[in-house]
Each structure stands twice: as structure tokens, then as C-alpha cells.
MIVEXTOR-769480 format. One record per residue (C-alpha): residue in three letters; z, y, x. Coordinates in steps of 0.25 Angstrom, whole numbers, plus 2048, in hexadecimal, padded with zeros to 3 digits. Each point is the difference from the previous one (the first is absolute). Example, Ala and Ser with C-alpha at 12.3 -4.5 7.8 and 13.67 -1.06 7.14 Angstrom:
<drendrens>
ALA81F7EE831 SER7FE80E806 
</drendrens>
This chain:
<drendrens>
UNKEC12A1CA9 UNK8017FC80F UNK7F3805805 UNK80280C7F7 UNK80C803806 UNK7F97FE810 UNK7F580A7FB UNK80180B80A UNK80080A7F3 UNK80D7FB7FD UNK80780180E UNK80E8037FD UNK8007FF7F2 UNK8097F67F9 UNK7FB7F47F7 UNK8078077F5 UNK7F980C802 UNK7F37FC801 UNK8027F87F4 UNK80280D7F9 UNK7F5807807 UNK7F77F67FB UNK8038037F1 UNK80080F803 UNK7F2800808 UNK7FA7F77F4 UNK7FB7F580B UNK7F67F77FA UNK7FF7F3807 UNK7F27F8801 UNK7FD7F3806 UNK7F37FC808 UNK7F87F5805 UNK7F87FE80D UNK7F3809800 UNK8058087F4 UNK7FC80F801 UNK80D8077FE UNK7FC80F7FE UNK7F680A807 UNK80380D805 UNK7FC80D7F8 UNK80580F801 UNK8067FC7F3 UNK8087F5802 UNK80D803803 UNK8077F3800 UNK8077F980C UNK8017F1801 UNK80E7F9806 UNK7FB7F3805 UNK8097F47FD UNK7FC7F4807 UNK7F27FB802 UNK7F680B808 UNK7F78087FD UNK7F4808807 UNK7FB80F800 UNK7F2800801 UNK7F480B802 UNK7F57FB7F9 UNK7F3804807 UNK7F18037FA UNK7FC7F2802 UNK80A7FA7F9 UNK8087FB80D UNK80E803802 UNK80780680A UNK80F7FC801 UNK80B80C803 UNK80C7FA7FD UNK8077F27FF UNK80E7FF7F9 UNK8077F57FE UNK80D7FC7F9 UNK80680F7FF UNK7FA80D801 UNK7F880D7F8 UNK7F28027FC UNK7FB80B7F8 UNK7F780C803 UNK80A808803 UNK8017F880E UNK7F0803803 UNK7F980C804 UNK7F17FD7F8 UNK7F58097FC UNK7F98017F2 UNK7F67F6805 UNK8087F5805 UNK8047F27F8 UNK80C7FA804 UNK8057F37FA UNK80C7F9800 UNK7FE7F0800 UNK80B7F67FE UNK7FE7F780E UNK80C7F57FB UNK8067FF7F1 UNK80980C7FF UNK8098087F7 UNK7FE810800 UNK80A80A7FA UNK7F780D7FC UNK80880D7FF UNK7FA80F7FE UNK80080880B UNK80780C7F9 UNK80D7F67FE UNK8017FD80F UNK7FD80E804 UNK8068097F6 UNK810801801 UNK8067FB7F2 UNK80880B7F8 UNK80E7F8805 UNK7FC80380E UNK8047F2803 UNK8037FD810 UNK7F87F37FF UNK7F48077FB UNK80080980A UNK8017F580B UNK7F27FA7F9 UNK7FB80D805 UNK80480180D UNK7FC7F0800 UNK7F28037FB UNK7FD80B80B UNK8047F680B UNK7F77F67FA UNK7F680A801 UNK80180380C UNK8007F1806 UNK7F17FE7F6 UNK7FB80C809 UNK8047F980D UNK7FA7F37FB UNK7F38077FC UNK80080880E UNK8017F2807 UNK7F47FB7F7 UNK7F880B804 UNK8057FD810 UNK7F97F17FD UNK7F48067F9 UNK7FE80A80B UNK7FB7F6809 UNK7F17FA801 UNK8017F2803 UNK8067F47F7 UNK8077FC80C UNK80680D802 UNK8048027F2 UNK8067F3801 UNK80880180C UNK80580E7F9 UNK8057F97F5 UNK8067F5806 UNK80880880A UNK8048087F5 UNK8067F47F8 UNK8057FB80D UNK80880E803 UNK8057FD7F1 UNK8057F3802 UNK80680280F UNK7FA7F4802 UNK7F57FA808 UNK7FA7F87F3 UNK8008057F1 UNK7FC7FB7F4 UNK7F48077F9 UNK8058057F2 UNK7F47FD7FA UNK7F27F7800 UNK7F580180B UNK7F88057F4 UNK80980B7FF UNK80180380F UNK7F08027FF UNK80380A7F4 UNK80B807807 UNK7F780280D UNK7F48037F8 UNK7F97F4807 UNK7F77F57FD UNK8097F47FD UNK7F57F6809 UNK7FF80980A UNK80F803801 UNK8037F0801 UNK7F67FF80B UNK80680A808 UNK80E7FA7FE UNK7F87F2804 UNK7FC80880C UNK80D806803 UNK8087F2800 UNK7F77FA809 UNK80280A80B UNK80F7FF7FC UNK80180F7FD UNK8087FB7F4 UNK8077F37FA UNK7FE7FD7F1 UNK8087F57F9 UNK7FA8037F0 UNK80680E7FD UNK80880080C UNK7FC80880B UNK80580380D UNK7F780A80A UNK8017FC80E 
</drendrens>
């Protein structure tokens, strides 16, 4: 329940009210292991997933079978087609990155006001709109990263974004280097070679997943 309370969709709502809402929303809890496919997005998919621990990634599957990571969510967060703009030809897959549990709720339970007009339900709707705005901002950040042509430029843009978020000179990558390559839409081997050059040129300092831009 601790992680559930921390989820931004329940911001400002008490633990007792959350427990009542889980019954009202007919929430279904499922567990997943690393690399399990949690769901695919389709127009008919109206389910919202609430992450409880672990981590997941949202990926667009390319025609050649490769994956382009759009979003990485760790510990708490939301996912579902309601947060994604895509065409009928797009294929999106949510994959478990670290063992996790997910609460699934039908979208209409979240977006429609209940007959009792509960104040905490209204707060969920307001929180949902805020979360959707934040996800649009995150997508804009990724578009900015991908707008750069070279691998080095993409890396530096991503690193500076993470640096600004942490408000520190160094930051820790939220995922593996393989996932970073997927996020940047580049070849992992080529990316690792570029990281080595950047270290040798003293542009960055790398200690495991700890990175500092000099």
C-alpha cells in the first residue's frame, strides 16, 4: 500500500479512501517477471496500469522487430493507451524490466464521475490530467533528444536533461546501457564506442551507471 499511496494519481487522497476506491474501481492485481510482456496497446484497449514496485518500459515495435523505448517507469507511475498518441499502424508493447506488480483498472472507472460524486474521485480525475500533461512534456524531451543527428549529440542532450532533473553534476542512469541505446534509437555497440571516446576526451566521467558531464 505504501507505493500505491505514493502514486501521483492518488495525490491528496487518504489511505482509507484509496482502499475504498480499489473496490469501486474493480482493480485487478497481477505480478510480472523481467522481460514478461505486460500488454500491447490497441484502440480497443481501455485499461490503465498502475505500477507497484519494479520497473517497466513502453516500447514501439519497428517493422524489423527492433524496439524503440519511449518511456521507462520505475517504482510508481501509470501507463496505458490513454497516455499515448499513435496511429493504427503503430505497435506498442509494455515490458517488465524488473519484477513488478501492476494494478489494472478500466479507464471509464477513472474518467467518469461516480454516482455519489465522491470528492476523492474528482481528485483522481484532476491528478490524471496533470499526469497526462507531464507525459506530454516527457515525450517532448525525447523528441528533442532524437532531433540531434549524431550519437554524441543525442547522448549529451539526454545527459544534460538528466543532469537538470537531478540538479547535480552527476546522475545515475535509470536503466541499463542496452535500454539507453533503445531509448536513443541507436546501435548499442556504436553508442558504447562513442561513450569511450567521450571519456577519453574528458567530456564525461562514467562510473558504472553514474555519469557526470564536465
